[in-house]
N, CA, C and O atoms as a GROMACS GRO file, in nm:
protein
  332
    1MET      N    1   0.085  -0.119   0.000
    1MET     CA    2   0.000   0.000   0.000
    1MET      C    3   0.088   0.124   0.000
    1MET      O    4   0.197   0.126   0.057
    2ALA      N    5   0.039   0.226  -0.065
    2ALA     CA    6   0.112   0.352  -0.076
    2ALA      C    7   0.122   0.422   0.058
    2ALA      O    8   0.041   0.400   0.148
    3SER      N    9   0.223   0.505   0.069
    3SER     CA   10   0.234   0.589   0.187
    3SER      C   11   0.268   0.730   0.140
    3SER      O   12   0.303   0.753   0.024
    4ILE      N   13   0.258   0.823   0.232
    4ILE     CA   14   0.284   0.963   0.202
    4ILE      C   15   0.421   0.999   0.256
    4ILE      O   16   0.457   0.963   0.368
    5ALA      N   17   0.498   1.072   0.175
    5ALA     CA   18   0.633   1.112   0.214
    5ALA      C   19   0.646   1.263   0.201
    5ALA      O   20   0.570   1.328   0.131
    6ARG      N   21   0.746   1.315   0.270
    6ARG     CA   22   0.783   1.457   0.259
    6ARG      C   23   0.935   1.463   0.260
    6ARG      O   24   1.000   1.399   0.342
    7SER      N   25   0.990   1.539   0.170
    7SER     CA   26   1.132   1.566   0.171
    7SER      C   27   1.154   1.702   0.104
    7SER      O   28   1.090   1.734   0.004
    8THR      N   29   1.243   1.779   0.160
    8THR     CA   30   1.262   1.917   0.113
    8THR      C   31   1.308   1.925  -0.033
    8THR      O   32   1.287   2.027  -0.098
    9ASP      N   33   1.370   1.819  -0.083
    9ASP     CA   34   1.422   1.822  -0.220
    9ASP      C   35   1.322   1.777  -0.325
    9ASP      O   36   1.354   1.776  -0.444
   10VAL      N   37   1.200   1.740  -0.285
   10VAL     CA   38   1.097   1.699  -0.379
   10VAL      C   39   0.970   1.778  -0.351
   10VAL      O   40   0.918   1.775  -0.239
   11LEU      N   41   0.920   1.848  -0.450
   11LEU     CA   42   0.799   1.931  -0.438
   11LEU      C   43   0.808   2.033  -0.326
   11LEU      O   44   0.706   2.069  -0.267
   12GLY      N   45   0.924   2.078  -0.296
   12GLY     CA   46   0.941   2.179  -0.192
   12GLY      C   47   0.899   2.134  -0.054
   12GLY      O   48   0.868   2.216   0.032
   13GLY      N   49   0.898   2.003  -0.033
   13GLY     CA   50   0.860   1.950   0.098
   13GLY      C   51   0.713   1.922   0.115
   13GLY      O   52   0.670   1.880   0.223
   14GLU      N   53   0.634   1.945   0.010
   14GLU     CA   54   0.491   1.915   0.020
   14GLU      C   55   0.471   1.764   0.035
   14GLU      O   56   0.551   1.685  -0.016
   15PRO      N   57   0.363   1.723   0.104
   15PRO     CA   58   0.336   1.579   0.113
   15PRO      C   59   0.301   1.524  -0.025
   15PRO      O   60   0.231   1.588  -0.104
   16ARG      N   61   0.352   1.405  -0.053
   16ARG     CA   62   0.335   1.344  -0.185
   16ARG      C   63   0.326   1.193  -0.170
   16ARG      O   64   0.359   1.138  -0.064
   17ILE      N   65   0.282   1.128  -0.273
   17ILE     CA   66   0.279   0.983  -0.275
   17ILE      C   67   0.424   0.936  -0.282
   17ILE      O   68   0.498   0.974  -0.372
   18GLU      N   69   0.462   0.852  -0.186
   18GLU     CA   70   0.600   0.809  -0.176
   18GLU      C   71   0.647   0.745  -0.307
   18GLU      O   72   0.576   0.667  -0.370
   19GLY      N   73   0.770   0.781  -0.346
   19GLY     CA   74   0.829   0.728  -0.468
   19GLY      C   75   0.785   0.800  -0.595
   19GLY      O   76   0.820   0.760  -0.706
   20THR      N   77   0.708   0.908  -0.577
   20THR     CA   78   0.660   0.985  -0.693
   20THR      C   79   0.677   1.134  -0.666
   20THR      O   80   0.722   1.175  -0.558
   21ARG      N   81   0.641   1.214  -0.764
   21ARG     CA   82   0.634   1.358  -0.749
   21ARG      C   83   0.487   1.403  -0.755
   21ARG      O   84   0.457   1.515  -0.797
   22ILE      N   85   0.398   1.315  -0.714
   22ILE     CA   86   0.255   1.342  -0.716
   22ILE      C   87   0.214   1.395  -0.579
   22ILE      O   88   0.215   1.322  -0.480
   23GLY      N   89   0.178   1.523  -0.574
   23GLY     CA   90   0.142   1.586  -0.449
   23GLY      C   91   0.002   1.549  -0.402
   23GLY      O   92  -0.089   1.528  -0.482
   24VAL      N   93  -0.013   1.540  -0.270
   24VAL     CA   94  -0.144   1.513  -0.210
   24VAL      C   95  -0.245   1.619  -0.254
   24VAL      O   96  -0.358   1.586  -0.290
   25LEU      N   97  -0.205   1.745  -0.250
   25LEU     CA   98  -0.296   1.852  -0.289
   25LEU      C   99  -0.336   1.840  -0.436
   25LEU      O  100  -0.450   1.869  -0.471
   26ASP      N  101  -0.243   1.798  -0.521
   26ASP     CA  102  -0.274   1.781  -0.663
   26ASP      C  103  -0.380   1.674  -0.683
   26ASP      O  104  -0.473   1.691  -0.762
   27VAL      N  105  -0.367   1.563  -0.611
   27VAL     CA  106  -0.466   1.455  -0.621
   27VAL      C  107  -0.602   1.506  -0.574
   27VAL      O  108  -0.703   1.485  -0.641
   28TYR      N  109  -0.603   1.572  -0.459
   28TYR     CA  110  -0.728   1.625  -0.406
   28TYR      C  111  -0.795   1.720  -0.506
   28TYR      O  112  -0.916   1.710  -0.531
   29GLU      N  113  -0.717   1.810  -0.563
   29GLU     CA  114  -0.775   1.907  -0.656
   29GLU      C  115  -0.829   1.841  -0.782
   29GLU      O  116  -0.930   1.887  -0.836
   30LEU      N  117  -0.766   1.737  -0.830
   30LEU     CA  118  -0.817   1.667  -0.947
   30LEU      C  119  -0.948   1.596  -0.917
   30LEU      O  120  -1.041   1.599  -0.997
   31VAL      N  121  -0.956   1.532  -0.801
   31VAL     CA  122  -1.076   1.455  -0.767
   31VAL      C  123  -1.190   1.548  -0.725
   31VAL      O  124  -1.302   1.532  -0.772
   32VAL      N  125  -1.162   1.643  -0.639
   32VAL     CA  126  -1.269   1.726  -0.585
   32VAL      C  127  -1.299   1.845  -0.675
   32VAL      O  128  -1.412   1.862  -0.720
   33ALA      N  129  -1.200   1.927  -0.702
   33ALA     CA  130  -1.223   2.047  -0.783
   33ALA      C  131  -1.234   2.011  -0.931
   33ALA      O  132  -1.313   2.072  -1.003
   34GLY      N  133  -1.157   1.915  -0.975
   34GLY     CA  134  -1.160   1.875  -1.116
   34GLY      C  135  -1.272   1.778  -1.149
   34GLY      O  136  -1.300   1.752  -1.265
   35GLU      N  137  -1.334   1.726  -1.045
   35GLU     CA  138  -1.446   1.634  -1.059
   35GLU      C  139  -1.413   1.510  -1.140
   35GLU      O  140  -1.499   1.456  -1.211
   36TYR      N  141  -1.290   1.463  -1.130
   36TYR     CA  142  -1.252   1.337  -1.192
   36TYR      C  143  -1.273   1.225  -1.090
   36TYR      O  144  -1.263   1.248  -0.970
   37SER      N  145  -1.301   1.108  -1.138
   37SER     CA  146  -1.315   0.995  -1.046
   37SER      C  147  -1.175   0.954  -1.000
   37SER      O  148  -1.077   0.978  -1.070
   38PRO      N  149  -1.166   0.891  -0.883
   38PRO     CA  150  -1.035   0.842  -0.838
   38PRO      C  151  -0.970   0.749  -0.941
   38PRO      O  152  -0.848   0.751  -0.958
   39ALA      N  153  -1.050   0.668  -1.008
   39ALA     CA  154  -0.994   0.577  -1.110
   39ALA      C  155  -0.935   0.657  -1.227
   39ALA      O  156  -0.828   0.623  -1.278
   40ASP      N  157  -1.005   0.762  -1.269
   40ASP     CA  158  -0.952   0.847  -1.378
   40ASP      C  159  -0.822   0.916  -1.337
   40ASP      O  160  -0.728   0.924  -1.416
   41VAL      N  161  -0.817   0.965  -1.213
   41VAL     CA  162  -0.696   1.031  -1.164
   41VAL      C  163  -0.580   0.931  -1.158
   41VAL      O  164  -0.469   0.964  -1.198
   42ALA      N  165  -0.605   0.812  -1.110
   42ALA     CA  166  -0.500   0.710  -1.107
   42ALA      C  167  -0.447   0.683  -1.247
   42ALA      O  168  -0.326   0.671  -1.268
   43ASP      N  169  -0.538   0.675  -1.343
   43ASP     CA  170  -0.498   0.652  -1.482
   43ASP      C  171  -0.418   0.770  -1.536
   43ASP      O  172  -0.314   0.750  -1.600
   44GLN      N  173  -0.464   0.892  -1.512
   44GLN     CA  174  -0.395   1.012  -1.560
   44GLN      C  175  -0.255   1.026  -1.502
   44GLN      O  176  -0.162   1.065  -1.572
   45LEU      N  177  -0.242   0.992  -1.373
   45LEU     CA  178  -0.113   1.012  -1.305
   45LEU      C  179  -0.026   0.887  -1.305
   45LEU      O  180   0.083   0.888  -1.248
   46ASP      N  181  -0.073   0.782  -1.368
   46ASP     CA  182   0.001   0.656  -1.376
   46ASP      C  183   0.038   0.605  -1.237
   46ASP      O  184   0.154   0.572  -1.209
   47CYS      N  185  -0.062   0.599  -1.151
   47CYS     CA  186  -0.043   0.544  -1.018
   47CYS      C  187  -0.162   0.452  -0.988
   47CYS      O  188  -0.255   0.442  -1.068
   48SER      N  189  -0.159   0.387  -0.875
   48SER     CA  190  -0.269   0.296  -0.842
   48SER      C  191  -0.384   0.372  -0.779
   48SER      O  192  -0.367   0.482  -0.727
   49ILE      N  193  -0.500   0.312  -0.784
   49ILE     CA  194  -0.615   0.373  -0.719
   49ILE      C  195  -0.593   0.378  -0.568
   49ILE      O  196  -0.644   0.467  -0.501
   50ALA      N  197  -0.518   0.282  -0.515
   50ALA     CA  198  -0.483   0.284  -0.372
   50ALA      C  199  -0.401   0.408  -0.340
   50ALA      O  200  -0.419   0.468  -0.234
   51ASP      N  201  -0.310   0.447  -0.429
   51ASP     CA  202  -0.231   0.569  -0.411
   51ASP      C  203  -0.323   0.691  -0.402
   51ASP      O  204  -0.305   0.779  -0.318
   52VAL      N  205  -0.422   0.696  -0.490
   52VAL     CA  206  -0.515   0.809  -0.493
   52VAL      C  207  -0.592   0.815  -0.361
   52VAL      O  208  -0.603   0.922  -0.301
   53TYR      N  209  -0.645   0.703  -0.317
   53TYR     CA  210  -0.720   0.702  -0.192
   53TYR      C  211  -0.632   0.732  -0.070
   53TYR      O  212  -0.678   0.794   0.026
   54THR      N  213  -0.508   0.688  -0.074
   54THR     CA  214  -0.415   0.720   0.034
   54THR      C  215  -0.392   0.871   0.040
   54THR      O  216  -0.391   0.930   0.148
   55ALA      N  217  -0.373   0.933  -0.076
   55ALA     CA  218  -0.352   1.078  -0.081
   55ALA      C  219  -0.478   1.152  -0.033
   55ALA      O  220  -0.467   1.249   0.041
   56LEU      N  221  -0.595   1.107  -0.074
   56LEU     CA  222  -0.719   1.171  -0.029
   56LEU      C  223  -0.739   1.156   0.121
   56LEU      O  224  -0.782   1.249   0.188
   57ALA      N  225  -0.707   1.039   0.173
   57ALA     CA  226  -0.720   1.017   0.318
   57ALA      C  227  -0.624   1.109   0.393
   57ALA      O  228  -0.661   1.169   0.494
   58TYR      N  229  -0.501   1.119   0.343
   58TYR     CA  230  -0.403   1.207   0.407
   58TYR      C  231  -0.453   1.351   0.408
   58TYR      O  232  -0.443   1.420   0.509
   59TYR      N  233  -0.506   1.395   0.295
   59TYR     CA  234  -0.558   1.531   0.285
   59TYR      C  235  -0.662   1.557   0.395
   59TYR      O  236  -0.657   1.659   0.463
   60HIS      N  237  -0.755   1.465   0.410
   60HIS     CA  238  -0.863   1.484   0.508
   60HIS      C  239  -0.818   1.465   0.652
   60HIS      O  240  -0.878   1.521   0.743
   61GLU      N  241  -0.713   1.387   0.672
   61GLU     CA  242  -0.662   1.363   0.808
   61GLU      C  243  -0.569   1.474   0.855
   61GLU      O  244  -0.540   1.482   0.975
   62HIS      N  245  -0.523   1.560   0.766
   62HIS     CA  246  -0.428   1.667   0.799
   62HIS      C  247  -0.476   1.801   0.744
   62HIS      O  248  -0.406   1.864   0.665
   63PRO      N  249  -0.594   1.846   0.786
   63PRO     CA  250  -0.650   1.969   0.727
   63PRO      C  251  -0.565   2.094   0.749
   63PRO      O  252  -0.553   2.177   0.659
   64GLU      N  253  -0.506   2.109   0.866
   64GLU     CA  254  -0.425   2.228   0.893
   64GLU      C  255  -0.300   2.230   0.805
   64GLU      O  256  -0.265   2.334   0.748
   65GLU      N  257  -0.235   2.117   0.793
   65GLU     CA  258  -0.117   2.107   0.707
   65GLU      C  259  -0.153   2.137   0.561
   65GLU      O  260  -0.078   2.206   0.492
   66MET      N  261  -0.266   2.086   0.516
   66MET     CA  262  -0.305   2.109   0.377
   66MET      C  263  -0.344   2.254   0.352
   66MET      O  264  -0.322   2.306   0.243
   67ARG      N  265  -0.403   2.320   0.452
   67ARG     CA  266  -0.429   2.464   0.438
   67ARG      C  267  -0.298   2.541   0.423
   67ARG      O  268  -0.290   2.636   0.346
   68THR      N  269  -0.197   2.499   0.498
   68THR     CA  270  -0.066   2.564   0.489
   68THR      C  271  -0.004   2.541   0.352
   68THR      O  272   0.053   2.634   0.293
   69VAL      N  273  -0.013   2.420   0.300
   69VAL     CA  274   0.041   2.390   0.167
   69VAL      C  275  -0.030   2.475   0.063
   69VAL      O  276   0.035   2.533  -0.025
   70ARG      N  277  -0.161   2.484   0.072
   70ARG     CA  278  -0.238   2.563  -0.024
   70ARG      C  279  -0.199   2.711  -0.015
   70ARG      O  280  -0.182   2.776  -0.117
   71ARG      N  281  -0.186   2.764   0.108
   71ARG     CA  282  -0.148   2.904   0.127
   71ARG      C  283  -0.008   2.929   0.071
   71ARG      O  284   0.016   3.030   0.005
   72ASP      N  285   0.086   2.837   0.098
   72ASP     CA  286   0.223   2.853   0.047
   72ASP      C  287   0.226   2.854  -0.105
   72ASP      O  288   0.300   2.931  -0.166
   73ARG      N  289   0.146   2.769  -0.167
   73ARG     CA  290   0.139   2.767  -0.314
   73ARG      C  291   0.086   2.900  -0.368
   73ARG      O  292   0.139   2.954  -0.465
   74GLU      N  293  -0.018   2.950  -0.304
   74GLU     CA  294  -0.077   3.077  -0.349
   74GLU      C  295   0.023   3.192  -0.333
   74GLU      O  296   0.033   3.279  -0.420
   75GLU      N  297   0.097   3.191  -0.224
   75GLU     CA  298   0.199   3.295  -0.202
   75GLU      C  299   0.307   3.287  -0.308
   75GLU      O  300   0.354   3.389  -0.358
   76MET      N  301   0.347   3.164  -0.344
   76MET     CA  302   0.450   3.147  -0.445
   76MET      C  303   0.399   3.193  -0.582
   76MET      O  304   0.472   3.258  -0.656
   77LYS      N  305   0.276   3.160  -0.616
   77LYS     CA  306   0.218   3.206  -0.742
   77LYS      C  307   0.213   3.358  -0.748
   77LYS      O  308   0.244   3.418  -0.850
   78SER      N  309   0.173   3.418  -0.638
   78SER     CA  310   0.165   3.564  -0.631
   78SER      C  311   0.303   3.628  -0.647
   78SER      O  312   0.319   3.727  -0.718
   79LYS      N  313   0.400   3.568  -0.581
   79LYS     CA  314   0.537   3.620  -0.588
   79LYS      C  315   0.590   3.609  -0.731
   79LYS      O  316   0.654   3.702  -0.780
   80LEU      N  317   0.564   3.496  -0.797
   80LEU     CA  318   0.611   3.478  -0.934
   80LEU      C  319   0.542   3.573  -1.030
   80LEU      O  320   0.603   3.622  -1.126
   81ALA      N  321   0.415   3.600  -1.005
   81ALA     CA  322   0.339   3.693  -1.090
   81ALA      C  323   0.391   3.835  -1.078
   81ALA      O  324   0.383   3.914  -1.173
   82ASP      N  325   0.445   3.869  -0.961
   82ASP     CA  326   0.496   4.004  -0.937
   82ASP      C  327   0.633   4.027  -1.000
   82ASP      O  328   0.674   4.141  -1.018
   83GLU      N  329   0.702   3.920  -1.034
   83GLU     CA  330   0.837   3.935  -1.090
   83GLU      C  331   0.837   3.976  -1.234
   83GLU      O  332   0.944   3.992  -1.293
   0.00000   0.00000   0.00000
């Protein structure tokens, strides 16, 4: 079964599916905001459906951390837009 990893040298330390560069927030946004089924997301990202559900579970189990990740991404986008 998949697990979630964090390391500063991959995705800036964001939580991701271990062994990949697939971020938990990216999976969540595809399934919830993008309205894709977990099976479609697994197919698109070339990972297992278990990986998708693990990422979704992590997202829901760590709401404060995921709010921080989302805020950090928005700040980075804003900073890049200002350059």
